C-alpha positions in Angstrom: -33.1 102.5 77.4 -30.7 105.1 76.0 -31.8 104.1 72.4 -35.2 105.7 73.1 -33.7 109.2 73.6 -33.2 111.1 70.5 -30.4 113.7 69.9 -30.0 116.6 67.3 -26.2 117.1 66.7 -27.0 120.3 64.6 -28.6 122.0 67.6 -25.0 122.5 68.9 -23.6 124.3 65.9 -22.9 128.2 66.2 -24.3 130.7 63.9 -21.0 131.0 62.1 -20.8 127.2 61.5 -24.4 126.9 60.3 -24.1 129.8 57.9 -20.5 128.6 56.7 -21.9 125.2 56.4 -25.0 126.2 54.5 -23.0 128.4 52.0 -20.4 125.8 51.4 -23.0 123.1 50.7 -25.0 125.6 48.4 -21.8 126.2 46.5 -20.2 122.8 46.5 -23.2 120.6 45.8 -24.6 122.2 42.8 -21.2 122.4 41.2 -20.5 118.8 42.0 -23.8 117.4 40.7 -23.7 119.6 37.5 -20.2 118.7 36.8 -20.7 114.9 37.7 -23.8 114.9 35.1 -21.7 116.7 32.5 -18.8 114.1 32.8 -21.1 111.0 33.2 -22.8 112.2 30.0 -19.4 112.6 28.5 -18.4 109.2 29.6 -21.4 107.6 28.0 -20.6 109.5 24.6 -16.9 108.6 24.9 -17.8 104.8 25.4 -20.3 105.1 22.5 -17.7 106.8 20.1 -14.4 105.2 21.3 -15.5 101.7 22.2 -19.0 100.7 20.9 -19.0 102.1 17.3 -15.2 100.9 16.7 -16.1 97.6 18.2 -19.1 97.2 15.7 -16.9 98.3 12.9 -14.2 95.8 13.8 -16.8 93.0 14.0 -18.1 93.8 10.6 -14.7 94.2 8.9 -13.3 91.0 10.5 -16.5 89.0 9.8 -16.1 89.7 6.2 -12.2 89.3 6.3 -11.9 86.0 8.0 -14.6 84.4 6.1 -12.2 83.5 3.2 -9.5 82.6 5.6 -11.7 80.0 7.5 -12.9 78.8 4.1 -9.3 78.1 2.9 -8.1 77.1 6.4 -5.6 80.0 6.1 -4.9 80.9 9.7 -2.1 83.3 8.7 -4.3 85.7 7.1 -6.9 85.5 9.9 -4.1 86.1 12.4 -2.9 89.2 10.5 -6.5 90.5 10.4 -7.1 89.9 14.1 -3.5 91.4 15.1 -4.3 94.6 13.2 -7.4 94.9 15.4 -5.5 94.3 18.5 -3.3 97.2 18.0 -6.2 99.3 19.4 -5.3 99.4 23.1 -9.2 99.3 23.9 -9.5 95.8 22.3 -9.4 93.1 25.1 -9.9 89.9 23.2 -10.8 88.6 19.6 -11.9 84.9 19.1 -12.7 83.4 15.7 -14.2 79.9 15.7 -14.9 77.7 12.9 -18.4 76.1 12.1 -17.5 73.3 14.4 -17.0 75.8 17.3 -13.2 75.1 17.4 -11.0 78.2 18.1 -9.6 79.3 14.7 -7.6 82.2 15.9 -7.8 84.0 19.3 -5.8 87.0 20.5 -6.3 88.8 23.9 -4.7 91.1 26.4 -3.9 89.8 29.7 -4.9 91.6 33.1 -8.0 93.1 31.8 -11.1 93.8 34.2 -13.9 91.6 33.2 -16.4 94.1 34.6 -15.3 96.8 32.0 -15.5 94.5 28.9 -18.3 94.9 26.1 -18.9 92.2 23.7 -19.9 92.0 20.0 -20.5 88.9 18.0 -21.0 88.1 14.2 -21.9 85.0 12.4 -19.0 84.4 9.5 -20.7 83.5 6.2 -19.0 82.7 2.9 -21.1 82.5 -0.2 -24.1 82.5 2.1 -23.0 79.5 4.0 -22.1 79.8 7.7 -18.5 78.9 8.0 -17.7 80.3 11.7 -18.3 82.7 14.4 -16.6 85.8 15.5 -16.5 87.6 19.1 -14.8 91.0 19.5 -14.5 92.3 23.1 -13.3 95.7 24.1 -12.8 97.4 27.4 -13.8 100.8 28.8 -11.1 100.9 31.3 -9.0 103.8 29.5 -12.1 105.8 29.0 -13.2 105.3 32.7 -9.7 106.2 33.9 -9.8 109.5 31.9 -13.3 110.1 33.3 -12.0 109.6 36.9 -9.1 112.1 36.2 -11.4 114.9 35.0 -13.7 114.2 38.0 -10.8 114.7 40.4 -9.9 117.9 38.5 -13.5 119.0 39.1 -13.3 118.2 42.6 -10.3 120.1 43.2 -11.6 123.2 41.4 -14.8 122.7 43.3 -12.9 122.5 46.6 -10.7 125.6 45.7 -14.1 127.6 44.9 -15.5 126.5 48.3 -12.3 127.4 50.3 -12.1 130.8 48.7 -15.8 131.2 49.3 -15.5 130.1 52.8 -12.7 132.7 53.6 -14.7 135.4 52.1 -17.9 134.4 54.0 -15.9 134.2 57.2 -14.5 137.6 56.8 -17.8 139.1 56.3 -19.5 137.0 59.0 -16.9 138.2 61.4 -17.2 141.8 60.7 -20.7 142.1 60.2 -22.3 139.4 62.4 -20.0 137.8 64.9 -18.4 140.9 66.4 -21.7 142.7 66.9 -23.2 139.5 68.3 -20.3 139.2 70.6 -20.8 142.7 71.7 -24.7 142.1 72.3 -23.7 138.7 74.0 -21.5 140.7 76.6 -24.3 143.1 77.3 -26.8 140.4 77.7 -24.3 138.7 80.1 -24.0 141.9 82.1 -27.8 142.0 82.2 -27.9 138.3 83.2 -25.5 139.1 86.1 -27.7 141.8 87.4 -25.8 144.8 85.9 -28.6 147.0 84.7 -27.0 150.3 85.2 -24.8 150.2 82.0 -26.6 151.0 78.9 -25.9 149.5 75.5 -23.8 151.9 73.3 -24.5 151.2 69.7 -23.8 153.6 66.7 -25.0 151.4 63.9 -28.5 151.8 62.4 -28.8 148.1 61.1 -30.7 145.3 62.5 -28.1 144.8 65.2 -28.5 148.5 66.2 -32.3 148.2 66.5 -31.7 144.9 68.4 -29.3 146.8 70.8 -31.9 149.6 71.2 -34.5 147.0 72.0 -32.2 145.3 74.5 -31.5 148.7 76.2 -35.2 149.5 76.5 -35.7 146.0 77.9 -32.8 146.7 80.4 -34.5 149.9 81.5 -37.9 148.1 81.9 -36.3 145.4 84.0 -34.6 147.8 86.1 -38.1 149.5 86.8 -39.8 146.2 87.4 -37.2 144.5 89.5 -38.2 145.9 92.7 -41.9 145.3 92.2 -41.4 141.7 91.2 -38.8 140.8 93.7 -41.2 138.9 95.9 -42.9 137.0 93.0 -39.5 136.1 91.7 -38.7 134.6 95.0 -41.9 132.7 94.9 -41.3 131.7 91.2 -37.7 130.7 92.1 -38.8 128.3 94.8 -41.4 126.8 92.4 -38.5 126.6 89.8 -36.4 124.8 92.1 -39.0 122.3 93.3 -39.7 121.6 89.7 -36.0 121.3 88.7 -35.6 118.9 91.8 -38.5 116.9 90.4 -37.3 116.6 86.9 -33.8 115.8 88.1 -35.3 112.9 90.2 -37.2 111.9 87.2 -34.0 112.0 84.8 -32.0 110.3 87.5 -34.8 107.5 87.9 -35.0 106.9 84.3 -31.2 106.8 83.8 -31.0 104.5 86.8 -33.7 102.3 85.4 -32.0 102.1 81.9 -28.6 101.2 83.5 -30.2 98.6 85.8 -32.3 97.2 82.9 -29.6 96.8 80.3 -26.9 95.4 82.9 -29.1 93.4 84.9 -28.2 89.5 84.8 -31.9 89.0 85.1 -33.9 88.4 81.9 -36.4 91.4 81.5 -38.8 92.8 79.1 -40.7 96.1 78.8 -44.1 96.0 76.9 -46.7 98.5 75.9 -50.0 98.2 78.1 -53.2 97.5 76.2 -53.8 96.0 73.0 -51.7 93.1 72.2 -49.0 94.2 74.8 -46.1 94.4 72.2 -42.7 94.2 73.3 -40.9 97.5 73.5 -37.5 96.3 74.7 -35.6 93.6 76.3 -32.1 93.1 77.7 -29.2 90.9 76.7 -30.0 88.4 79.7 -33.4 87.7 77.9 -31.7 87.1 74.5 -29.2 84.6 76.2 -32.0 82.7 78.2 -34.3 82.3 75.2 -31.9 82.2 72.5 -33.9 84.8 70.4 -32.6 87.9 69.0 -33.7 91.5 69.8 -34.8 92.2 66.3 -37.0 89.1 66.4 -39.0 90.0 69.6 -39.0 93.7 69.8 -42.3 95.1 68.5 -44.0 91.7 68.5 -46.7 90.2 70.5 -46.8 87.3 72.8 -49.6 85.9 70.6 -47.3 85.6 67.5 -43.7 85.6 68.4 -43.8 81.8 69.6 -42.5 82.4 73.2 -45.5 81.3 75.1 -46.1 77.5 74.8 -49.8 78.0 76.1 -51.7 81.1 75.3 -54.0 80.5 78.1 -51.1 81.0 80.5 -50.4 84.3 79.1 -54.1 85.4 79.2 -54.4 84.2 82.8 -51.1 86.2 83.7 -52.3 89.5 82.0 -55.9 89.0 83.7 -54.0 88.9 87.2 -52.0 91.9 86.3 -54.9 94.0 85.2 -56.7 93.0 88.3 -53.9 93.7 91.0 -51.3 95.7 89.1 -48.4 93.4 89.7 -47.5 89.5 89.5 -45.2 87.4 91.6 -43.4 84.3 90.7 -46.1 83.3 88.2 -44.6 79.9 86.8 -45.4 79.2 83.1 -43.7 77.0 80.3 -42.1 79.1 77.7 -40.4 78.2 74.3 -36.7 78.8 73.5 -35.1 79.4 70.1 -32.5 77.2 68.2 -34.7 73.9 68.6 -33.9 74.0 72.4 -36.1 72.4 74.9 -38.9 74.4 76.7 -38.2 75.8 80.1 -40.1 76.5 83.2 -39.9 80.3 83.9 -41.1 82.3 87.0 -42.3 85.5 85.8 -42.6 88.6 88.2 -43.8 91.9 86.9 -45.5 95.3 87.4 -46.6 98.5 85.8 -44.3 101.5 85.6 -44.1 105.0 84.2 -41.5 105.3 81.5 -41.2 108.4 79.2 -44.6 109.5 80.5 -46.2 106.3 79.3 -47.5 103.4 81.4 -45.4 100.4 80.8 -45.3 96.7 81.8 -42.0 95.3 82.9 -41.6 91.7 83.4 -38.5 89.6 85.0 -38.0 86.1 84.0 -36.1 83.4 85.9 -35.5 79.9 84.6 -36.6 77.6 87.5 -36.5 74.4 85.4 -33.4 73.0 86.9 -34.3 74.4 90.3 -37.6 72.6 90.5 -36.1 69.3 89.2 -33.5 69.5 92.0 -36.2 70.3 94.5 -38.1 67.2 93.5 -35.0 65.1 93.9 -34.1 66.7 97.3 -37.5 66.2 98.6 -37.2 62.7 97.4 -33.8 62.2 99.2 -34.7 64.2 102.4 -36.8 61.4 103.9 -33.8 59.1 103.9 -30.9 61.3 104.1 -32.0 64.1 106.6 -31.1 62.1 109.7 -27.8 60.5 108.4 -26.7 64.1 107.4 -27.4 65.5 110.8 -25.4 62.7 112.5 -22.6 63.0 110.1 -22.7 66.9 110.4 -22.4 66.6 114.2 -19.5 64.3 113.8 -17.6 66.3 111.5 -18.5 69.5 113.5 -16.9 68.0 116.7 -13.9 66.8 114.6 -13.4 70.1 113.0 -13.6 71.9 116.3 -10.9 69.6 117.8 -8.6 70.0 114.7 -9.0 73.9 114.8 -8.1 73.9 118.4 -5.2 71.7 118.1 -4.1 73.7 115.0 -4.5 77.1 116.9 -2.4 75.8 119.8 0.4 74.6 117.6 0.5 77.9 115.7 0.7 79.8 119.1 3.5 77.3 120.2 5.1 78.1 116.9 5.0 81.8 117.3 6.1 81.6 121.1 8.9 79.4 120.2 10.1 82.0 117.5 9.7 84.8 120.0 11.8 82.8 122.5 14.5 82.1 120.0 14.4 85.9 119.2 14.9 86.8 123.0 17.7 84.5 123.5 19.5 85.8 120.2 19.0 89.3 121.3 20.2 88.8 124.8 23.3 87.1 123.4 23.7 89.9 121.0 23.5 92.6 123.8 26.2 90.8 125.8 29.0 92.2 123.7 28.1 95.9 123.5 27.1 96.0 127.3 30.3 94.1 128.3 32.3 96.4 126.2 30.6 99.5 128.0 31.3 98.0 131.4 34.9 97.4 130.8 35.3 101.1 129.4 33.4 102.5 132.4 35.5 100.8 135.0 38.6 101.8 133.3 37.5 105.5 133.1 36.7 105.1 136.8 40.3 104.0 137.6 41.7 106.7 135.6 39.7 109.2 137.3 40.7 108.1 140.7 44.3 108.2 139.6 43.8 111.7 138.1 42.3 112.7 141.6 45.3 111.7 143.5 47.5 113.3 140.9 45.8 116.6 141.3 46.4 116.4 144.9 50.1 116.0 144.7 50.5 118.6 141.6 48.8 118.4 138.1 51.1 118.7 135.1 49.9 119.7 131.6 51.0 116.3 129.9 49.0 114.4 132.5 46.0 116.6 132.2 46.1 116.4 128.2 46.7 112.5 128.6 43.6 112.3 130.9 41.4 114.3 128.7 42.5 112.3 125.6 41.8 108.9 127.4 38.5 110.1 128.5 37.4 111.3 125.1 38.5 108.0 123.6 36.7 106.0 126.5 33.5 108.2 126.2 33.4 107.6 122.3 33.9 103.7 122.9 31.2 103.9 125.5 28.7 105.7 123.6 29.3 103.4 120.3 28.7 100.5 122.4 25.6 101.9 124.2 24.1 103.2 120.8 24.5 99.8 119.4 22.8 98.4 122.5 20.0 100.8 122.3 19.6 100.0 118.4 19.3 96.3 119.3 16.8 97.0 122.0 14.6 99.3 119.8 14.7 96.8 116.9 13.9 93.9 119.3 11.1 96.0 120.8 9.5 97.0 117.4 9.8 93.3 116.2 8.5 91.8 119.5 5.5 94.2 119.5 4.8 93.5 115.9 5.0 89.7 116.3 2.9 89.5 119.5 0.1 92.0 118.2 -1.6 92.7 115.0 -1.2 96.6 114.7 -1.8 98.2 111.3 0.6 101.0 110.5 2.4 102.7 107.7 6.1 101.5 107.5 9.1 101.4 105.1 9.6 97.9 103.9 13.3 98.3 103.7 13.7 99.3 107.4 11.2 96.5 108.5 13.3 93.9 106.7 16.5 95.4 108.2 15.0 95.3 111.7 13.9 91.6 111.3 17.4 90.5 110.0 19.1 92.3 112.7 17.1 90.4 115.4 17.6 87.2 113.5 21.4 88.0 113.2 22.4 85.9 116.4 20.7 82.7 115.1 21.9 83.3 111.5 25.4 83.7 112.6 25.5 80.4 114.3 25.3 78.9 110.8 27.8 79.4 107.8 24.9 80.7 105.8 24.0 84.5 105.0 21.0 86.4 104.4 21.1 89.4 102.2 18.5 92.2 101.8 18.1 93.9 98.3 15.2 96.1 99.0 15.3 99.8 98.0 14.4 102.5 100.4 11.2 104.5 100.3 9.0 101.6 99.6 6.1 102.5 101.9 3.4 100.1 102.9 0.3 100.5 105.2 -0.2 97.0 106.4 0.6 94.8 109.4 4.4 94.4 110.0 3.9 91.7 112.6 2.4 89.1 110.3 4.8 90.3 107.5 7.7 89.7 109.8 6.5 86.3 111.0 6.2 85.3 107.3 9.9 86.5 106.4 11.1 84.9 109.7 9.4 81.5 108.9 10.8 81.6 105.1 14.3 82.4 106.5 14.1 79.5 109.1 12.6 77.2 106.5 15.6 77.9 104.2 18.2 77.3 107.0 16.6 74.0 108.0 15.8 72.5 104.5 17.6 74.3 101.8 21.3 73.9 102.5 22.0 70.1 103.2 25.5 69.5 102.0 26.1 73.2 101.1 28.6 74.9 103.1 27.9 78.5 102.4 24.2 79.2 101.4 22.7 82.5 100.6 19.2 83.6 101.2 18.3 86.6 99.2 15.1 89.1 99.9 14.3 91.3 97.3 11.2 93.5 96.4 9.8 95.5 93.4 6.7 97.4 92.7 3.9 95.4 91.1 1.9 98.2 89.3 0.4 101.0 91.4 -1.1 99.1 94.2 1.0 95.9 95.0 4.5 94.9 95.7 6.4 91.6 94.8 8.6 90.2 97.5 11.0 87.3 96.6 12.9 85.1 99.1 15.2 83.1 97.2 17.9 80.6 98.3 20.8 78.9 96.3 20.0 75.6 98.0 19.2 72.1 96.9 15.7 72.9 95.9 12.3 71.3 96.5 11.3 68.0 94.7 8.6 68.3 92.2 6.5 65.8 94.0 6.4 68.0 97.2 5.7 71.5 95.6 2.2 71.2 95.7 2.1 70.1 99.5 4.7 72.5 100.9 1.9 74.8 102.3 -0.2 71.8 103.8 -0.2 71.7 107.7 2.1 69.2 109.5 3.8 68.4 106.2 7.5 68.2 106.7 10.6 66.1 105.4 12.3 66.7 108.6 9.8 65.6 111.2 11.8 65.4 114.6 14.9 67.1 113.2 13.8 70.8 113.4 10.9 70.7 111.2 7.4 71.1 112.8 5.2 71.2 109.4 3.6 74.3 110.4 6.0 77.0 109.2 4.9 77.4 105.7 1.3 76.8 106.6 1.4 79.8 108.9 3.1 81.7 106.0 0.2 80.7 103.7 -2.5 81.6 106.2 -0.9 85.0 107.2 -0.3 86.1 103.6 -3.9 85.4 102.5 -5.8 86.3 105.6 -4.0 89.1 107.2 -1.9 90.7 104.5 -4.4 90.1 101.8 -2.0 88.7 99.2 -0.8 85.5 97.5 2.3 83.2 97.9 3.7 80.9 95.4 6.8 78.7 95.2 8.8 77.8 92.3 11.8 75.4 92.5 13.8 72.8 90.6 16.0 70.2 92.1 19.5 71.5 92.7 18.7 75.1 91.6 17.1 76.4 94.9 13.7 77.7 95.8 11.9 80.9 95.4 9.0 82.1 97.5 7.1 84.9 95.8 4.7 87.1 97.8 2.2 89.6 96.0 1.0 92.0 98.7 -1.2 95.0 98.3 0.6 98.3 99.5 -2.6 99.1 101.5 -3.6 95.8 103.2 -7.3 95.2 104.0 -8.6 95.6 107.4 -8.7 92.2 109.2 -10.1 91.1 112.7 -7.0 91.1 115.0 -8.4 88.2 116.8 -8.8 86.1 113.6 -5.3 86.9 112.6 
C-alpha cells in the first residue's frame, strides 16, 4: 500500500539550496532556450543555404548537362559531370538513369547516415523528349555536426555563467541570510530548550533584526506566561501524548497492513465500498492465481473486468456483506486469464478503515483441487477406511518393535565403545602408575639407607648424592603422576560427554585431542595412525558428547574397513570455518575407498560389508543421526576405489537446543 503515500522531495531542501537552485535555473534555462532556438534557426538556414539550394542547382545543371550525354550514349561526359558535383563533401549520391530506368551513371559516398539525406529529382529531357531521370541526394551530417559543436560551446558558456553566478549568490547568501538565520536558529534552540533568560543581541536594522526583536519579545512573553500555563501545558502534553500514541498506532497498523497485504501468499484485493465496488489494489498472489495483470484489474469493476463467471454470485455476496459486514468462505466460480479453465474460489472478506476511508478487503483461496480431492476421498473412504485402520495398527506395532530394537542396539554400541575406552585407558594408566610405584619404592629404600648413614656419621658427598637422587626421583614421579592425571582427566571428560548430552562451550582442538588421547591404546594396537590438523581457538557451543561419539565411530570405521591390505594407514582429522556460523570437519583416510555401489547405503542401519568380522552396521547410522538431530548439521561422504574416503561434517558453531532424552 506504499504507492498510495505521496512524497515531496523538495520539502527537504534547505533555504540555501532552494534559492541557489531557483537562481541557477532562472539563469541557465533562459540562456539555454534562447541559445537553442538561435542555433536551431541557424541550423535550418544553413541546411537551406548549404544543402537544399545547392542540391536544386546541381539537379538543374546536371539535368541539362546529362541530357546530351544520355542521347549520345556518352557515359564519359555524364561521369565527368557527376564527378564534378561529387566534389562537394555534402553530396552523398547521384544517380542518372535512362528512359528505360536502367542506371546510366551512379556515384555515391559510403557510410552516409540515411536519416540525414535530402533528395532532389529531375526528369531529363532532350529536345522536349524524356530521355532519362536524375536523382541528387545530399547529406546534412556536416551541418548538424557543426550545429552540435556550437551547441556544446553554448552549454559550456552557460555552465560557466551559472557557476560564477552560483559562487556570487552563495557568498551573498552566506553573509546576508545563512549566518543570521543560524544565529536566530541558535537562539530559538535555546528558547526551545527552556533557556528564556538570555536575550537576543542584534545590532542590525534589517528584516532579520526586526525578526530578532520579535523573537526577544516572544521570549519575554513566554517567560511571563510560563508559570501561569504550567498546569495547562501538562494537560495539553498528556492529550498530545495520547494523540501521538493513537497516531503511531494508526501508522503502525497501516504499515503492518501494507506489508502483510503485499507479502501475503493469499490472493487479496482492496475495493472501494459503494457504487460499482471498483478495485483499488491487489497483491502479487492474486495476479498469479488469476493470471491477470494489476493494470488490467485496478480501478475496474467486477461487472466489467470478466473475473466473475456469474454476476448473480457477486450480487449475492455483496448483499450478504452489506447485511452482516463480513463474509466467510463463500464459494463461487471465477474466470482466469490466458484462456485457462475457471476455478472454484472460497472468498472471505470484511470492511476495514484505510487512509480514513472505509474499504472492502477480500481474500481468495483456490479450492478447485481441494473439492475434487474431497469428493474422491469421500468416494474412497467407504471402502478404504477399515483397511487403512488395520494396516496402520500393523505398521505402528512393527515400527514400535523396530524402534525399540534399534534403540537397544544403539545403546549397546555406545556401551561397547565406552567399555573399550575404559579398557584402553586402564592399560594406558598401567605404565605411569607402575613407574611411579617403582620410583617411590626406590626412594623409600634410599631414605632408609640415608637414615642409617646419619646414625653412623653423615658426609657431604653422601648428602649431596641423596639430594640428587631424591630430586631425580621426585621429577620422574611427578611426570608419571601428571601423565596419569592427564589421562584420568581426559577419560573423565570424554566419559561424561559420551554418557550424557551436556551443552557447553569448548575448543574443538582440545576436544579432539582428548578423544584421540583416550583412543590411543586401541589405535596403537594397529599399525595405523590418526593425525589431527585442527587449529587452536576454534570455539564451539555444542554437545561434545555426540561429537566425540561421531569422531570415534568414524575413526573405528576407518580402522575396520579402510585399510585391508594396507600396512600403514593414516586417518586425518581437519577443520576449517565455513562462513561466520559453521565449521567444516573432514575425517579422511588413505585406504582402499568405498565402492560406488555402496556410497548411497553407508548411512543405512545394519548395512555392513563385514558382518560378524567387526562390523555391526550401526556405526555410521549413529553418526548420521547424531549429526542431524543432536548437532544440527549434515554429513556427506566422498570416495573413489583405491583413493580413500572422506567424511565431511558441516556443523553450526552454535548448535540448536535438543531434547537430551531424544539425543
